[in-house]
LOLOSE-80860 format. One record per residue (C-alpha): x, z, y; residue number from 1; residue in one letter. Coordinates in nm, 3 decimals. Layout:
<pts>
(pt (X Z Y) NUM 'A')
...
</pts>
This chain:
<pts>
(pt (10.687 -21.529 17.272) 1 'M')
(pt (10.975 -21.488 17.518) 2 'R')
(pt (10.873 -21.379 17.869) 3 'S')
(pt (11.169 -21.544 18.045) 4 'V')
(pt (11.302 -21.900 18.062) 5 'P')
(pt (11.551 -22.009 17.795) 6 'P')
(pt (11.903 -21.875 17.831) 7 'V')
(pt (12.124 -22.153 17.967) 8 'R')
(pt (12.427 -22.171 17.738) 9 'V')
(pt (12.765 -22.344 17.752) 10 'A')
(pt (12.997 -22.363 17.454) 11 'Q')
(pt (13.376 -22.379 17.445) 12 'F')
(pt (13.498 -22.548 17.126) 13 'G')
(pt (13.305 -22.789 16.905) 14 'C')
(pt (13.516 -22.811 16.589) 15 'G')
(pt (13.392 -22.747 16.236) 16 'N')
(pt (13.248 -22.401 16.299) 17 'W')
(pt (13.157 -22.481 16.658) 18 'G')
(pt (12.929 -22.758 16.532) 19 'A')
(pt (12.731 -22.500 16.332) 20 'N')
(pt (12.691 -22.282 16.638) 21 'L')
(pt (12.574 -22.579 16.846) 22 'I')
(pt (12.315 -22.666 16.581) 23 'R')
(pt (12.174 -22.314 16.589) 24 'N')
(pt (12.167 -22.297 16.968) 25 'V')
(pt (11.981 -22.628 16.984) 26 'M')
(pt (11.729 -22.506 16.725) 27 'A')
(pt (11.654 -22.181 16.909) 28 'N')
(pt (11.366 -22.197 17.158) 29 'P')
(pt (11.520 -21.911 17.354) 30 'G')
(pt (11.828 -22.113 17.443) 31 'A')
(pt (11.912 -22.433 17.628) 32 'E')
(pt (12.254 -22.580 17.555) 33 'L')
(pt (12.356 -22.742 17.881) 34 'V')
(pt (12.731 -22.799 17.843) 35 'A')
(pt (13.005 -22.825 17.581) 36 'V')
(pt (13.376 -22.804 17.659) 37 'C')
(pt (13.659 -22.920 17.432) 38 'D')
(pt (13.992 -23.093 17.504) 39 'P')
(pt (13.946 -23.315 17.198) 40 'D')
(pt (13.769 -23.632 17.308) 41 'R')
(pt (13.658 -23.728 16.956) 42 'A')
(pt (13.484 -23.392 16.907) 43 'S')
(pt (13.303 -23.430 17.239) 44 'L')
(pt (13.191 -23.781 17.147) 45 'Q')
(pt (13.035 -23.652 16.825) 46 'R')
(pt (12.842 -23.390 17.020) 47 'V')
(pt (12.733 -23.647 17.277) 48 'G')
(pt (12.611 -23.888 17.011) 49 'A')
(pt (12.399 -23.622 16.844) 50 'R')
(pt (12.281 -23.435 17.154) 51 'Y')
(pt (12.272 -23.688 17.440) 52 'P')
(pt (12.129 -23.444 17.694) 53 'G')
(pt (12.428 -23.208 17.681) 54 'V')
(pt (12.694 -23.230 17.955) 55 'S')
(pt (13.044 -23.285 17.812) 56 'L')
(pt (13.365 -23.148 17.965) 57 'H')
(pt (13.734 -23.143 17.877) 58 'S')
(pt (13.804 -22.843 18.103) 59 'S')
(pt (13.618 -22.514 18.138) 60 'S')
(pt (13.650 -22.489 18.517) 61 'D')
(pt (13.347 -22.704 18.601) 62 'D')
(pt (13.137 -22.518 18.346) 63 'V')
(pt (13.225 -22.170 18.469) 64 'L')
(pt (13.162 -22.261 18.832) 65 'S')
(pt (12.801 -22.349 18.748) 66 'D')
(pt (12.599 -22.043 18.854) 67 'S')
(pt (12.296 -22.160 18.658) 68 'S')
(pt (12.474 -22.102 18.325) 69 'I')
(pt (12.389 -21.758 18.184) 70 'D')
(pt (12.609 -21.736 17.876) 71 'A')
(pt (12.917 -21.885 17.713) 72 'V')
(pt (12.989 -21.921 17.341) 73 'I')
(pt (13.361 -21.920 17.262) 74 'V')
(pt (13.444 -22.104 16.940) 75 'A')
(pt (13.800 -22.208 17.021) 76 'T')
(pt (14.111 -22.123 16.813) 77 'P')
(pt (14.152 -21.744 16.794) 78 'S')
(pt (14.475 -21.746 16.994) 79 'G')
(pt (14.278 -21.875 17.294) 80 'M')
(pt (13.993 -21.622 17.275) 81 'H')
(pt (14.142 -21.379 17.525) 82 'H')
(pt (14.191 -21.650 17.787) 83 'E')
(pt (13.848 -21.807 17.746) 84 'H')
(pt (13.651 -21.482 17.720) 85 'V')
(pt (13.834 -21.341 18.024) 86 'S')
(pt (13.747 -21.646 18.234) 87 'K')
(pt (13.383 -21.634 18.127) 88 'A')
(pt (13.348 -21.263 18.205) 89 'L')
(pt (13.516 -21.308 18.543) 90 'L')
(pt (13.257 -21.578 18.610) 91 'A')
(pt (12.989 -21.317 18.524) 92 'E')
(pt (12.866 -21.489 18.209) 93 'K')
(pt (12.746 -21.316 17.895) 94 'H')
(pt (12.984 -21.401 17.611) 95 'V')
(pt (12.955 -21.461 17.239) 96 'F')
(pt (13.301 -21.499 17.085) 97 'V')
(pt (13.385 -21.589 16.728) 98 'E')
(pt (13.593 -21.351 16.518) 99 'K')
(pt (13.850 -21.222 16.558) 100 'P')
(pt (13.769 -21.119 16.912) 101 'M')
(pt (14.134 -21.118 17.020) 102 'S')
(pt (14.486 -21.151 16.886) 103 'S')
(pt (14.591 -20.795 16.973) 104 'T')
(pt (14.431 -20.456 17.029) 105 'V')
(pt (14.552 -20.454 17.390) 106 'Q')
(pt (14.378 -20.785 17.458) 107 'Q')
(pt (14.060 -20.647 17.301) 108 'G')
(pt (14.070 -20.336 17.518) 109 'V')
(pt (14.099 -20.557 17.825) 110 'E')
(pt (13.799 -20.769 17.721) 111 'L')
(pt (13.578 -20.467 17.653) 112 'V')
(pt (13.670 -20.322 17.992) 113 'G')
(pt (13.599 -20.652 18.166) 114 'M')
(pt (13.256 -20.678 18.003) 115 'A')
(pt (13.173 -20.323 18.113) 116 'D')
(pt (13.290 -20.389 18.468) 117 'D')
(pt (13.094 -20.714 18.490) 118 'A')
(pt (12.780 -20.562 18.338) 119 'G')
(pt (12.771 -20.844 18.085) 120 'R')
(pt (12.722 -20.858 17.710) 121 'I')
(pt (13.026 -20.921 17.491) 122 'L')
(pt (12.920 -20.996 17.134) 123 'M')
(pt (13.155 -21.081 16.846) 124 'V')
(pt (13.057 -21.328 16.573) 125 'G')
(pt (13.087 -21.110 16.263) 126 'H')
(pt (12.826 -21.328 16.098) 127 'T')
(pt (12.790 -21.136 15.774) 128 'F')
(pt (12.639 -20.838 15.955) 129 'L')
(pt (12.342 -21.068 16.025) 130 'Y')
(pt (12.309 -21.159 15.656) 131 'N')
(pt (11.997 -21.019 15.488) 132 'N')
(pt (12.179 -20.999 15.152) 133 'I')
(pt (12.444 -20.774 15.306) 134 'V')
(pt (12.165 -20.561 15.454) 135 'H')
(pt (12.000 -20.533 15.112) 136 'D')
(pt (12.324 -20.402 14.959) 137 'V')
(pt (12.350 -20.149 15.243) 138 'K')
(pt (12.000 -20.018 15.165) 139 'K')
(pt (12.093 -19.974 14.799) 140 'R')
(pt (12.409 -19.784 14.894) 141 'I')
(pt (12.215 -19.557 15.131) 142 'D')
(pt (11.946 -19.495 14.868) 143 'A')
(pt (12.226 -19.393 14.628) 144 'R')
(pt (12.112 -19.649 14.373) 145 'E')
(pt (12.478 -19.700 14.281) 146 'L')
(pt (12.565 -19.330 14.302) 147 'G')
(pt (12.897 -19.241 14.463) 148 'D')
(pt (13.102 -19.550 14.547) 149 'I')
(pt (13.438 -19.514 14.375) 150 'H')
(pt (13.599 -19.831 14.511) 151 'Y')
(pt (13.531 -20.188 14.617) 152 'A')
(pt (13.714 -20.518 14.600) 153 'Y')
(pt (13.659 -20.864 14.739) 154 'S')
(pt (13.781 -21.219 14.682) 155 'Q')
(pt (13.775 -21.496 14.944) 156 'R')
(pt (13.950 -21.786 14.778) 157 'L')
(pt (13.962 -22.162 14.814) 158 'N')
(pt (14.202 -22.457 14.806) 159 'L')
(pt (14.257 -22.501 15.181) 160 'G')
(pt (14.157 -22.532 15.459) 161 'R')
(pt (14.508 -22.453 15.588) 162 'F')
(pt (14.526 -22.330 15.947) 163 'R')
(pt (14.817 -22.406 16.176) 164 'Q')
(pt (14.749 -22.137 16.436) 165 'D')
(pt (14.707 -21.824 16.223) 166 'T')
(pt (14.743 -21.684 15.872) 167 'D')
(pt (14.494 -21.627 15.592) 168 'V')
(pt (14.468 -21.256 15.673) 169 'L')
(pt (14.342 -21.300 16.030) 170 'W')
(pt (14.116 -21.587 15.920) 171 'T')
(pt (13.937 -21.433 15.622) 172 'L')
(pt (13.983 -21.054 15.629) 173 'A')
(pt (13.758 -20.994 15.936) 174 'P')
(pt (13.456 -21.077 15.717) 175 'H')
(pt (13.528 -20.811 15.458) 176 'D')
(pt (13.649 -20.548 15.705) 177 'I')
(pt (13.328 -20.574 15.906) 178 'S')
(pt (13.110 -20.567 15.591) 179 'I')
(pt (13.287 -20.269 15.433) 180 'L')
(pt (13.284 -20.069 15.757) 181 'N')
(pt (12.909 -20.137 15.781) 182 'Y')
(pt (12.841 -20.045 15.418) 183 'W')
(pt (13.054 -19.729 15.427) 184 'F')
(pt (12.961 -19.629 15.785) 185 'E')
(pt (13.329 -19.556 15.831) 186 'S')
(pt (13.655 -19.724 15.918) 187 'R')
(pt (13.986 -19.724 15.730) 188 'P')
(pt (14.247 -19.473 15.841) 189 'H')
(pt (14.535 -19.640 15.653) 190 'Q')
(pt (14.601 -19.993 15.529) 191 'V')
(pt (14.864 -20.196 15.348) 192 'S')
(pt (14.910 -20.567 15.282) 193 'A')
(pt (15.141 -20.819 15.121) 194 'R')
(pt (15.152 -21.186 15.213) 195 'G')
(pt (15.279 -21.492 15.030) 196 'L')
(pt (15.408 -21.813 15.189) 197 'I')
(pt (15.383 -22.061 14.905) 198 'C')
(pt (15.361 -22.400 15.074) 199 'I')
(pt (15.633 -22.315 15.322) 200 'G')
(pt (15.481 -22.476 15.630) 201 'A')
(pt (15.698 -22.463 15.944) 202 'P')
(pt (15.464 -22.213 16.112) 203 'N')
(pt (15.550 -21.948 15.852) 204 'G')
(pt (15.193 -21.826 15.812) 205 'H')
(pt (15.095 -21.659 15.484) 206 'A')
(pt (14.852 -21.865 15.275) 207 'E')
(pt (14.781 -21.579 15.031) 208 'V')
(pt (14.734 -21.211 15.105) 209 'S')
(pt (14.652 -20.893 14.913) 210 'F')
(pt (14.538 -20.596 15.120) 211 'A')
(pt (14.415 -20.242 15.067) 212 'Q')
(pt (14.194 -20.039 15.299) 213 'L')
(pt (14.189 -19.659 15.257) 214 'D')
(pt (13.892 -19.472 15.403) 215 'Y')
(pt (13.889 -19.104 15.508) 216 'P')
(pt (13.643 -19.004 15.233) 217 'D')
(pt (13.881 -19.120 14.960) 218 'G')
(pt (13.724 -19.459 14.896) 219 'R')
(pt (13.946 -19.764 14.886) 220 'S')
(pt (13.885 -20.137 14.902) 221 'A')
(pt (14.113 -20.417 14.783) 222 'H')
(pt (14.100 -20.762 14.946) 223 'L')
(pt (14.233 -21.084 14.792) 224 'H')
(pt (14.242 -21.380 15.033) 225 'M')
(pt (14.383 -21.723 14.955) 226 'S')
(pt (14.393 -22.082 15.072) 227 'W')
(pt (14.571 -22.171 14.749) 228 'L')
(pt (14.328 -22.119 14.463) 229 'D')
(pt (14.153 -22.356 14.218) 230 'P')
(pt (13.809 -22.207 14.284) 231 'Q')
(pt (13.601 -22.135 14.591) 232 'K')
(pt (13.500 -21.772 14.554) 233 'I')
(pt (13.324 -21.549 14.804) 234 'R')
(pt (13.254 -21.230 14.611) 235 'Q')
(pt (13.250 -20.855 14.665) 236 'M')
(pt (13.220 -20.585 14.398) 237 'V')
(pt (13.111 -20.222 14.440) 238 'L')
(pt (13.184 -19.977 14.157) 239 'V')
(pt (12.964 -19.667 14.169) 240 'G')
(pt (12.919 -19.360 13.958) 241 'S')
(pt (12.570 -19.474 13.848) 242 'K')
(pt (12.574 -19.852 13.872) 243 'K')
(pt (12.796 -20.140 13.974) 244 'M')
(pt (12.706 -20.432 14.202) 245 'L')
(pt (12.835 -20.784 14.257) 246 'I')
(pt (12.756 -20.963 14.582) 247 'Y')
(pt (12.824 -21.335 14.535) 248 'D')
(pt (12.783 -21.539 14.852) 249 'D')
(pt (12.828 -21.867 14.663) 250 'M')
(pt (12.557 -21.818 14.399) 251 'N')
(pt (12.213 -21.882 14.550) 252 'A')
(pt (12.036 -21.791 14.224) 253 'D')
(pt (12.202 -21.452 14.191) 254 'R')
(pt (12.341 -21.337 14.524) 255 'H')
(pt (12.321 -20.980 14.392) 256 'I')
(pt (12.376 -20.859 14.037) 257 'Q')
(pt (12.334 -20.490 13.955) 258 'I')
(pt (12.490 -20.362 13.633) 259 'F')
(pt (12.361 -20.038 13.484) 260 'D')
(pt (12.707 -19.952 13.359) 261 'K')
(pt (12.916 -19.641 13.386) 262 'G')
(pt (13.063 -19.340 13.214) 263 'V')
(pt (12.804 -19.084 13.106) 264 'E')
(pt (13.040 -18.787 13.101) 265 'S')
(pt (13.406 -18.705 13.102) 266 'R')
(pt (13.560 -18.600 12.768) 267 'P')
(pt (13.575 -18.219 12.744) 268 'S')
(pt (13.888 -18.240 12.534) 269 'G')
(pt (14.135 -18.492 12.397) 270 'P')
(pt (13.977 -18.808 12.258) 271 'T')
(pt (14.060 -18.845 11.892) 272 'T')
(pt (13.981 -19.212 11.847) 273 'D')
(pt (13.858 -19.522 12.028) 274 'F')
(pt (13.504 -19.493 11.890) 275 'A')
(pt (13.464 -19.144 12.034) 276 'E')
(pt (13.574 -19.267 12.376) 277 'F')
(pt (13.352 -19.575 12.387) 278 'T')
(pt (13.052 -19.366 12.285) 279 'A')
(pt (13.068 -19.206 12.628) 280 'R')
(pt (13.036 -19.538 12.810) 281 'L')
(pt (12.695 -19.662 12.927) 282 'R')
(pt (12.612 -20.032 12.917) 283 'D')
(pt (12.253 -20.085 13.032) 284 'G')
(pt (12.049 -20.362 13.187) 285 'D')
(pt (12.155 -20.630 13.432) 286 'L')
(pt (11.918 -20.664 13.729) 287 'T')
(pt (11.912 -20.974 13.951) 288 'I')
(pt (11.691 -20.913 14.257) 289 'P')
(pt (11.507 -21.218 14.387) 290 'N')
(pt (11.637 -21.231 14.744) 291 'I')
(pt (11.663 -21.555 14.939) 292 'R')
(pt (11.919 -21.591 15.213) 293 'L')
(pt (11.803 -21.636 15.572) 294 'A')
(pt (12.062 -21.833 15.768) 295 'E')
(pt (12.284 -21.564 15.923) 296 'P')
(pt (12.392 -21.783 16.214) 297 'L')
(pt (12.030 -21.832 16.320) 298 'A')
(pt (11.967 -21.456 16.302) 299 'V')
(pt (12.291 -21.386 16.487) 300 'E')
(pt (12.215 -21.627 16.769) 301 'M')
(pt (11.863 -21.493 16.808) 302 'D')
(pt (12.009 -21.141 16.836) 303 'H')
(pt (12.251 -21.254 17.109) 304 'F')
(pt (11.970 -21.411 17.310) 305 'L')
(pt (11.746 -21.105 17.264) 306 'D')
(pt (12.022 -20.877 17.388) 307 'C')
(pt (12.064 -21.091 17.701) 308 'I')
(pt (11.689 -21.087 17.762) 309 'E')
(pt (11.643 -20.714 17.704) 310 'N')
(pt (11.978 -20.575 17.820) 311 'G')
(pt (12.046 -20.423 17.478) 312 'A')
(pt (12.384 -20.363 17.316) 313 'S')
(pt (12.452 -20.603 17.024) 314 'P')
(pt (12.512 -20.478 16.672) 315 'L')
(pt (12.855 -20.642 16.688) 316 'T')
(pt (12.944 -20.568 17.049) 317 'E')
(pt (13.297 -20.564 17.183) 318 'G')
(pt (13.386 -20.216 17.058) 319 'R')
(pt (13.291 -20.317 16.705) 320 'H')
(pt (13.507 -20.627 16.730) 321 'G')
(pt (13.794 -20.416 16.865) 322 'L')
(pt (13.786 -20.187 16.560) 323 'E')
(pt (13.824 -20.489 16.332) 324 'V')
(pt (14.118 -20.616 16.539) 325 'V')
(pt (14.283 -20.272 16.510) 326 'A')
(pt (14.264 -20.295 16.130) 327 'V')
(pt (14.401 -20.651 16.133) 328 'L')
(pt (14.690 -20.554 16.357) 329 'E')
(pt (14.787 -20.270 16.123) 330 'S')
(pt (14.757 -20.498 15.820) 331 'L')
(pt (14.992 -20.745 15.989) 332 'S')
(pt (15.245 -20.470 16.055) 333 'R')
(pt (15.229 -20.366 15.690) 334 'S')
(pt (15.268 -20.724 15.571) 335 'M')
(pt (15.572 -20.772 15.793) 336 'A')
(pt (15.723 -20.455 15.647) 337 'D')
(pt (15.683 -20.552 15.281) 338 'G')
(pt (15.353 -20.376 15.220) 339 'G')
(pt (15.435 -20.032 15.361) 340 'R')
(pt (15.119 -19.824 15.424) 341 'P')
(pt (15.042 -19.818 15.796) 342 'V')
(pt (14.799 -19.584 15.975) 343 'P')
(pt (14.533 -19.753 16.184) 344 'V')
(pt (14.528 -19.643 16.546) 345 'E')
(pt (14.197 -19.702 16.717) 346 'Y')
(pt (14.191 -19.709 17.098) 347 'P')
(pt (13.977 -19.445 17.258) 348 'E')
(pt (13.721 -19.614 17.480) 349 'L')
(pt (13.461 -19.445 17.690) 350 'A')
(pt (13.103 -19.513 17.594) 351 'A')
(pt (12.948 -19.793 17.790) 352 'R')
(pt (12.776 -19.657 18.098) 353 'E')
(pt (12.419 -19.779 18.110) 354 'G')
(pt (12.273 -20.098 17.972) 355 'Q')
(pt (12.313 -20.451 18.085) 356 'V')
(pt (12.035 -20.541 18.322) 357 'A')
(pt (11.768 -20.741 18.137) 358 'P')
(pt (11.683 -21.088 18.255) 359 'R')
(pt (11.363 -21.141 18.448) 360 'T')
(pt (11.142 -21.445 18.471) 361 'S')
(pt (11.200 -21.683 18.759) 362 'T')
</pts>
C-alpha cells in the first residue's frame, strides 16, 4: 500500500510506443495520468476516446506550468528528447524518457547535470533491464552456470518499421547495449560498426547495421540489426566454456534454452583425423526453464513511481543512459568511417550528491 497520493503524471508523445506507456500508467494505482501532449491531433483524439478524463494538449507549455503535475514521461521522437527533458527538469518535474536519452553525449551530460541541480529523478526507458527473463540470465551468468563467457551475439530483425528521424543503429542497439552491460557488469572500451542503406530513402539513414562491442576483459559481442529482413527475430546468444544459452524474446514457450555443449579439452597435439577431433566435443542435454514473462513496462513504471515516492536512484538513471549514448555515438563514428574501430570515451561525472527528497502525503 502506498503511503502518498498517486503521482500526477503528464506524457509527451502518444504514438505507437507512447500508447503502451499510457496504458501502463493508467493501470498503475500509484499514478494518475492527468495530461497528454502531442502535436498530432489524430493521436490525441485516440487518447481522448479511450481515456476521456485525460486533458489533451498540442503544446507542452500549459502542461509544464501546472504545479500540481509531479512527473513527465517523454515518448517523443529521440531527436526531441533533449528539448523536452530540459523543459521538464527546468519546470522541476521528475522525468522518465524513452531510449536513447539524447542524441549526443554532450546533450546527455547536460540533462544529468540539470536533474542533479533540480533534485529530480531522471530515468531512462531501457525496458529490458526490467525484464524478469533478462534477470534470470544474469543470475545464471553470476552463478557461473555457463562457465566463462567467450562471446555473445544478438539479432534484432524485422521487415520495417522504417524510421524517418534516425537509423536502425540508434533505434535498436540501445536494447542490446544495455542488456550486455548489465550481464557483463562492464562497458565496452572499443566498438566498430558497418551500416547499409539498401532502400535509399532521402534521409540517408542505414536500415541494416552490423556492430561489434569489445569489453576490457576480452569478451566481445556482435550485434545484427535490420529493418529489412524476412523474419522478426529478437534473440541473444551467450557462448560459455561450460554451456551455451539462447534468449529468445519472441518465443513464449522457450524464452531461454540452455545447451550443455562445449569442448571438453584442447588437443594436446596435432589432430590426426576428424573423428579424433569430434570426440573431444561435448553435446549434452537441452534445458528449457519454465519462466513466464512479467510485462517489463509495468515493472519499469512501478519502479519509476517507487523512486519518486522514496527518493531512490533508478536502476536506469541518467548516468546509465549516458553510458549507452556514449557507445552509440562511437558506433556512429565507426560506421561513418567504414567500420574503423573507435574507442569509447565516457564522460566523467561526479557522483550524485544526496538522494532526491521523497514525496510526503498531503
